N, CA, C and O atoms as a GROMACS GRO file, in nm:
protein
  336
    1MET      N    1   6.521  -6.032  -1.861
    1MET     CA    2   6.525  -6.160  -1.927
    1MET      C    3   6.492  -6.141  -2.074
    1MET      O    4   6.392  -6.076  -2.106
    2ARG      N    5   6.570  -6.194  -2.162
    2ARG     CA    6   6.552  -6.176  -2.305
    2ARG      C    7   6.423  -6.241  -2.356
    2ARG      O    8   6.393  -6.356  -2.326
    3ALA      N    9   6.350  -6.162  -2.433
    3ALA     CA   10   6.229  -6.208  -2.501
    3ALA      C   11   6.115  -6.243  -2.406
    3ALA      O   12   6.017  -6.304  -2.447
    4LEU      N   13   6.128  -6.206  -2.279
    4LEU     CA   14   6.020  -6.225  -2.183
    4LEU      C   15   5.984  -6.091  -2.121
    4LEU      O   16   6.070  -6.005  -2.102
    5LYS      N   17   5.856  -6.076  -2.090
    5LYS     CA   18   5.810  -5.953  -2.028
    5LYS      C   19   5.702  -5.990  -1.928
    5LYS      O   20   5.613  -6.070  -1.958
    6LYS      N   21   5.709  -5.933  -1.810
    6LYS     CA   22   5.607  -5.958  -1.708
    6LYS      C   23   5.503  -5.847  -1.718
    6LYS      O   24   5.536  -5.730  -1.705
    7THR      N   25   5.379  -5.885  -1.740
    7THR     CA   26   5.274  -5.786  -1.758
    7THR      C   27   5.213  -5.746  -1.623
    7THR      O   28   5.249  -5.802  -1.520
    8GLY      N   29   5.122  -5.652  -1.626
    8GLY     CA   30   5.062  -5.599  -1.504
    8GLY      C   31   4.995  -5.703  -1.417
    8GLY      O   32   4.994  -5.689  -1.294
    9GLY      N   33   4.939  -5.807  -1.476
    9GLY     CA   34   4.873  -5.911  -1.399
    9GLY      C   35   4.967  -6.020  -1.352
    9GLY      O   36   4.922  -6.129  -1.316
   10ASP      N   37   5.096  -5.994  -1.351
   10ASP     CA   38   5.199  -6.091  -1.312
   10ASP      C   39   5.207  -6.212  -1.404
   10ASP      O   40   5.263  -6.315  -1.367
   11THR      N   41   5.151  -6.200  -1.523
   11THR     CA   42   5.159  -6.308  -1.621
   11THR      C   43   5.277  -6.280  -1.713
   11THR      O   44   5.302  -6.165  -1.750
   12TRP      N   45   5.350  -6.383  -1.748
   12TRP     CA   46   5.465  -6.369  -1.837
   12TRP      C   47   5.419  -6.370  -1.983
   12TRP      O   48   5.325  -6.441  -2.019
   13SER      N   49   5.487  -6.290  -2.065
   13SER     CA   50   5.456  -6.283  -2.208
   13SER      C   51   5.584  -6.298  -2.288
   13SER      O   52   5.692  -6.264  -2.242
   14ALA      N   53   5.569  -6.351  -2.410
   14ALA     CA   54   5.681  -6.358  -2.503
   14ALA      C   55   5.686  -6.224  -2.577
   14ALA      O   56   5.582  -6.169  -2.614
   15ARG      N   57   5.806  -6.173  -2.598
   15ARG     CA   58   5.824  -6.042  -2.661
   15ARG      C   59   5.917  -6.056  -2.781
   15ARG      O   60   6.034  -6.091  -2.766
   16LEU      N   61   5.864  -6.028  -2.900
   16LEU     CA   62   5.945  -6.032  -3.021
   16LEU      C   63   5.975  -5.889  -3.062
   16LEU      O   64   5.884  -5.814  -3.098
   17SER      N   65   6.102  -5.850  -3.057
   17SER     CA   66   6.143  -5.716  -3.096
   17SER      C   67   6.155  -5.707  -3.248
   17SER      O   68   6.208  -5.797  -3.312
   18ILE      N   69   6.104  -5.598  -3.304
   18ILE     CA   70   6.110  -5.574  -3.447
   18ILE      C   71   6.231  -5.484  -3.473
   18ILE      O   72   6.246  -5.383  -3.404
   19PRO      N   73   6.316  -5.516  -3.570
   19PRO     CA   74   6.430  -5.429  -3.602
   19PRO      C   75   6.382  -5.289  -3.642
   19PRO      O   76   6.280  -5.276  -3.711
   20ARG      N   77   6.454  -5.187  -3.600
   20ARG     CA   78   6.415  -5.048  -3.623
   20ARG      C   79   6.384  -5.019  -3.770
   20ARG      O   80   6.289  -4.947  -3.799
   21ASN      N   81   6.462  -5.073  -3.861
   21ASN     CA   82   6.441  -5.044  -4.003
   21ASN      C   83   6.315  -5.112  -4.059
   21ASN      O   84   6.279  -5.088  -4.174
   22ARG      N   85   6.247  -5.196  -3.979
   22ARG     CA   86   6.124  -5.263  -4.022
   22ARG      C   87   5.999  -5.217  -3.945
   22ARG      O   88   5.890  -5.267  -3.971
   23TRP      N   89   6.014  -5.123  -3.851
   23TRP     CA   90   5.902  -5.076  -3.771
   23TRP      C   91   5.785  -5.031  -3.857
   23TRP      O   92   5.671  -5.071  -3.833
   24ALA      N   93   5.812  -4.949  -3.957
   24ALA     CA   94   5.704  -4.895  -4.041
   24ALA      C   95   5.638  -5.006  -4.123
   24ALA      O   96   5.515  -5.008  -4.134
   25ASP      N   97   5.716  -5.096  -4.179
   25ASP     CA   98   5.660  -5.206  -4.259
   25ASP      C   99   5.568  -5.294  -4.175
   25ASP      O  100   5.456  -5.325  -4.216
   26VAL      N  101   5.615  -5.332  -4.058
   26VAL     CA  102   5.537  -5.419  -3.971
   26VAL      C  103   5.416  -5.343  -3.915
   26VAL      O  104   5.307  -5.399  -3.902
   27GLY      N  105   5.435  -5.215  -3.883
   27GLY     CA  106   5.324  -5.134  -3.836
   27GLY      C  107   5.214  -5.123  -3.939
   27GLY      O  108   5.096  -5.130  -3.905
   28GLU      N  109   5.251  -5.105  -4.065
   28GLU     CA  110   5.152  -5.098  -4.172
   28GLU      C  111   5.084  -5.234  -4.191
   28GLU      O  112   4.963  -5.240  -4.213
   29ALA      N  113   5.161  -5.340  -4.182
   29ALA     CA  114   5.105  -5.474  -4.198
   29ALA      C  115   5.004  -5.506  -4.087
   29ALA      O  116   4.904  -5.573  -4.112
   30TYR      N  117   5.029  -5.458  -3.966
   30TYR     CA  118   4.938  -5.480  -3.854
   30TYR      C  119   4.827  -5.375  -3.848
   30TYR      O  120   4.732  -5.390  -3.771
   31GLY      N  121   4.839  -5.269  -3.928
   31GLY     CA  122   4.737  -5.164  -3.929
   31GLY      C  123   4.735  -5.081  -3.801
   31GLY      O  124   4.629  -5.041  -3.754
   32THR      N  125   4.853  -5.055  -3.745
   32THR     CA  126   4.859  -4.977  -3.622
   32THR      C  127   4.824  -4.832  -3.649
   32THR      O  128   4.847  -4.780  -3.758
   33LYS      N  129   4.769  -4.768  -3.547
   33LYS     CA  130   4.727  -4.628  -3.558
   33LYS      C  131   4.847  -4.535  -3.585
   33LYS      O  132   4.838  -4.443  -3.665
   34SER      N  133   4.958  -4.561  -3.516
   34SER     CA  134   5.076  -4.477  -3.530
   34SER      C  135   5.156  -4.507  -3.656
   34SER      O  136   5.238  -4.426  -3.699
   35GLY      N  137   5.131  -4.623  -3.716
   35GLY     CA  138   5.204  -4.661  -3.837
   35GLY      C  139   5.334  -4.734  -3.809
   35GLY      O  140   5.403  -4.774  -3.903
   36ILE      N  141   5.369  -4.753  -3.682
   36ILE     CA  142   5.490  -4.828  -3.649
   36ILE      C  143   5.457  -4.936  -3.547
   36ILE      O  144   5.362  -4.923  -3.470
   37LYS      N  145   5.536  -5.040  -3.546
   37LYS     CA  146   5.522  -5.147  -3.446
   37LYS      C  147   5.662  -5.189  -3.406
   37LYS      O  148   5.738  -5.240  -3.488
   38GLN      N  149   5.697  -5.167  -3.280
   38GLN     CA  150   5.831  -5.195  -3.230
   38GLN      C  151   5.847  -5.335  -3.176
   38GLN      O  152   5.957  -5.389  -3.174
   39GLU      N  153   5.736  -5.395  -3.132
   39GLU     CA  154   5.742  -5.529  -3.075
   39GLU      C  155   5.606  -5.595  -3.085
   39GLU      O  156   5.503  -5.528  -3.096
   40VAL      N  157   5.607  -5.727  -3.080
   40VAL     CA  158   5.484  -5.806  -3.078
   40VAL      C  159   5.489  -5.887  -2.949
   40VAL      O  160   5.588  -5.954  -2.920
   41ILE      N  161   5.381  -5.880  -2.872
   41ILE     CA  162   5.377  -5.945  -2.741
   41ILE      C  163   5.258  -6.039  -2.734
   41ILE      O  164   5.147  -6.003  -2.773
   42ARG      N  165   5.281  -6.160  -2.685
   42ARG     CA  166   5.175  -6.258  -2.664
   42ARG      C  167   5.191  -6.323  -2.527
   42ARG      O  168   5.302  -6.356  -2.486
   43SER      N  169   5.079  -6.341  -2.458
   43SER     CA  170   5.081  -6.402  -2.326
   43SER      C  171   5.124  -6.548  -2.335
   43SER      O  172   5.089  -6.620  -2.428
   44LEU      N  173   5.201  -6.590  -2.236
   44LEU     CA  174   5.242  -6.730  -2.224
   44LEU      C  175   5.148  -6.806  -2.133
   44LEU      O  176   5.160  -6.928  -2.118
   45GLY      N  177   5.055  -6.736  -2.070
   45GLY     CA  178   4.953  -6.801  -1.988
   45GLY      C  179   5.005  -6.861  -1.859
   45GLY      O  180   4.948  -6.959  -1.810
   46THR      N  181   5.111  -6.805  -1.803
   46THR     CA  182   5.164  -6.858  -1.678
   46THR      C  183   5.222  -6.745  -1.593
   46THR      O  184   5.267  -6.643  -1.645
   47ARG      N  185   5.220  -6.765  -1.465
   47ARG     CA  186   5.282  -6.671  -1.371
   47ARG      C  187   5.416  -6.724  -1.322
   47ARG      O  188   5.491  -6.653  -1.255
   48ASP      N  189   5.447  -6.847  -1.357
   48ASP     CA  190   5.571  -6.911  -1.314
   48ASP      C  191   5.683  -6.880  -1.412
   48ASP      O  192   5.672  -6.908  -1.532
   49LYS      N  193   5.790  -6.823  -1.362
   49LYS     CA  194   5.903  -6.783  -1.446
   49LYS      C  195   5.966  -6.901  -1.519
   49LYS      O  196   5.999  -6.891  -1.637
   50HIS      N  197   5.984  -7.012  -1.451
   50HIS     CA  198   6.048  -7.128  -1.512
   50HIS      C  199   5.961  -7.188  -1.622
   50HIS      O  200   6.012  -7.233  -1.725
   51GLU      N  201   5.831  -7.190  -1.600
   51GLU     CA  202   5.740  -7.239  -1.703
   51GLU      C  203   5.740  -7.142  -1.823
   51GLU      O  204   5.732  -7.186  -1.938
   52ALA      N  205   5.749  -7.014  -1.796
   52ALA     CA  206   5.755  -6.914  -1.903
   52ALA      C  207   5.879  -6.936  -1.990
   52ALA      O  208   5.873  -6.926  -2.112
   53LEU      N  209   5.991  -6.967  -1.926
   53LEU     CA  210   6.114  -6.995  -2.001
   53LEU      C  211   6.097  -7.118  -2.090
   53LEU      O  212   6.149  -7.122  -2.202
   54ARG      N  213   6.026  -7.218  -2.042
   54ARG     CA  214   6.003  -7.339  -2.122
   54ARG      C  215   5.912  -7.309  -2.242
   54ARG      O  216   5.930  -7.367  -2.349
   55ARG      N  217   5.815  -7.220  -2.225
   55ARG     CA  218   5.719  -7.190  -2.331
   55ARG      C  219   5.768  -7.083  -2.430
   55ARG      O  220   5.713  -7.070  -2.540
   56ARG      N  221   5.870  -7.008  -2.391
   56ARG     CA  222   5.915  -6.892  -2.468
   56ARG      C  223   5.955  -6.925  -2.612
   56ARG      O  224   5.907  -6.858  -2.704
   57ASP      N  225   6.039  -7.024  -2.635
   57ASP     CA  226   6.090  -7.051  -2.769
   57ASP      C  227   5.980  -7.089  -2.867
   57ASP      O  228   5.981  -7.044  -2.982
   58LYS      N  229   5.886  -7.169  -2.822
   58LYS     CA  230   5.774  -7.207  -2.909
   58LYS      C  231   5.688  -7.085  -2.942
   58LYS      O  232   5.644  -7.068  -3.056
   59ALA      N  233   5.664  -7.001  -2.841
   59ALA     CA  234   5.584  -6.880  -2.863
   59ALA      C  235   5.652  -6.784  -2.960
   59ALA      O  236   5.586  -6.724  -3.044
   60LEU      N  237   5.784  -6.770  -2.948
   60LEU     CA  238   5.858  -6.682  -3.039
   60LEU      C  239   5.854  -6.734  -3.183
   60LEU      O  240   5.845  -6.656  -3.278
   61ALA      N  241   5.861  -6.865  -3.198
   61ALA     CA  242   5.852  -6.924  -3.332
   61ALA      C  243   5.715  -6.894  -3.393
   61ALA      O  244   5.706  -6.865  -3.512
   62VAL      N  245   5.610  -6.901  -3.312
   62VAL     CA  246   5.475  -6.870  -3.361
   62VAL      C  247   5.466  -6.722  -3.399
   62VAL      O  248   5.406  -6.689  -3.501
   63LEU      N  249   5.524  -6.635  -3.318
   63LEU     CA  250   5.521  -6.491  -3.348
   63LEU      C  251   5.596  -6.461  -3.478
   63LEU      O  252   5.549  -6.383  -3.560
   64ARG      N  253   5.713  -6.522  -3.494
   64ARG     CA  254   5.789  -6.500  -3.618
   64ARG      C  255   5.711  -6.548  -3.740
   64ARG      O  256   5.712  -6.484  -3.845
   65ALA      N  257   5.645  -6.661  -3.726
   65ALA     CA  258   5.564  -6.716  -3.835
   65ALA      C  259   5.445  -6.625  -3.865
   65ALA      O  260   5.399  -6.619  -3.980
   66GLU      N  261   5.394  -6.557  -3.766
   66GLU     CA  262   5.282  -6.465  -3.784
   66GLU      C  263   5.326  -6.335  -3.852
   66GLU      O  264   5.256  -6.284  -3.939
   67VAL      N  265   5.439  -6.282  -3.811
   67VAL     CA  266   5.487  -6.153  -3.863
   67VAL      C  267   5.530  -6.166  -4.009
   67VAL      O  268   5.504  -6.076  -4.089
   68GLY      N  269   5.596  -6.276  -4.046
   68GLY     CA  270   5.645  -6.294  -4.182
   68GLY      C  271   5.537  -6.280  -4.289
   68GLY      O  272   5.553  -6.198  -4.380
   69PRO      N  273   5.429  -6.356  -4.282
   69PRO     CA  274   5.324  -6.344  -4.383
   69PRO      C  275   5.255  -6.208  -4.383
   69PRO      O  276   5.212  -6.160  -4.488
   70ARG      N  277   5.244  -6.146  -4.267
   70ARG     CA  278   5.182  -6.013  -4.262
   70ARG      C  279   5.266  -5.912  -4.339
   70ARG      O  280   5.213  -5.829  -4.412
   71LYS      N  281   5.400  -5.921  -4.322
   71LYS     CA  282   5.487  -5.830  -4.396
   71LYS      C  283   5.480  -5.860  -4.546
   71LYS      O  284   5.481  -5.768  -4.627
   72ALA      N  285   5.472  -5.987  -4.581
   72ALA     CA  286   5.469  -6.025  -4.722
   72ALA      C  287   5.342  -5.976  -4.791
   72ALA      O  288   5.345  -5.941  -4.909
   73SER      N  289   5.230  -5.974  -4.718
   73SER     CA  290   5.104  -5.930  -4.778
   73SER      C  291   5.085  -5.780  -4.770
   73SER      O  292   4.986  -5.727  -4.822
   74CYS      N  293   5.177  -5.712  -4.707
   74CYS     CA  294   5.169  -5.566  -4.692
   74CYS      C  295   5.199  -5.499  -4.826
   74CYS      O  296   5.294  -5.537  -4.894
   75PRO      N  297   5.118  -5.399  -4.866
   75PRO     CA  298   5.143  -5.330  -4.992
   75PRO      C  299   5.255  -5.226  -4.985
   75PRO      O  300   5.272  -5.145  -5.076
   76CYS      N  301   5.330  -5.228  -4.876
   76CYS     CA  302   5.437  -5.130  -4.859
   76CYS      C  303   5.559  -5.167  -4.942
   76CYS      O  304   5.572  -5.279  -4.991
   77MET      N  305   5.648  -5.070  -4.958
   77MET     CA  306   5.768  -5.090  -5.040
   77MET      C  307   5.861  -5.191  -4.975
   77MET      O  308   5.881  -5.188  -4.853
   78VAL      N  309   5.917  -5.277  -5.054
   78VAL     CA  310   6.013  -5.376  -5.004
   78VAL      C  311   6.150  -5.311  -5.000
   78VAL      O  312   6.193  -5.249  -5.098
   79ILE      N  313   6.218  -5.324  -4.888
   79ILE     CA  314   6.351  -5.265  -4.873
   79ILE      C  315   6.444  -5.328  -4.976
   79ILE      O  316   6.447  -5.450  -4.992
   80GLY      N  317   6.519  -5.245  -5.045
   80GLY     CA  318   6.614  -5.294  -5.143
   80GLY      C  319   6.557  -5.310  -5.283
   80GLY      O  320   6.631  -5.338  -5.377
   81SER      N  321   6.426  -5.290  -5.298
   81SER     CA  322   6.369  -5.301  -5.432
   81SER      C  323   6.388  -5.170  -5.506
   81SER      O  324   6.399  -5.064  -5.444
   82ARG      N  325   6.393  -5.178  -5.637
   82ARG     CA  326   6.411  -5.057  -5.720
   82ARG      C  327   6.290  -5.043  -5.811
   82ARG      O  328   6.240  -5.140  -5.868
   83THR      N  329   6.247  -4.921  -5.822
   83THR     CA  330   6.135  -4.893  -5.914
   83THR      C  331   6.184  -4.798  -6.021
   83THR      O  332   6.276  -4.720  -5.999
   84GLY      N  333   6.122  -4.806  -6.136
   84GLY     CA  334   6.155  -4.710  -6.240
   84GLY      C  335   6.238  -4.768  -6.340
   84GLY      O  336   6.275  -4.700  -6.436
   0.00000   0.00000   0.00000
């Protein structure tokens, strides 16, 4: 199921995939140990698949709103910018 993931405790989570060319930027913004972040996952707080589908879009909007400002405040190089 797109953008949904069932975790070990049978709870559904929203899954926001990060484009490959942005893994390092988002990883740096989140301060990950490996320096990359491939996805952001947040629990939807339900075990019911149909309820998870209802909650998914709102949760993804929140995740996108969270990732955007983190990337903007990251001191990493902006793709497409030129220096010199």
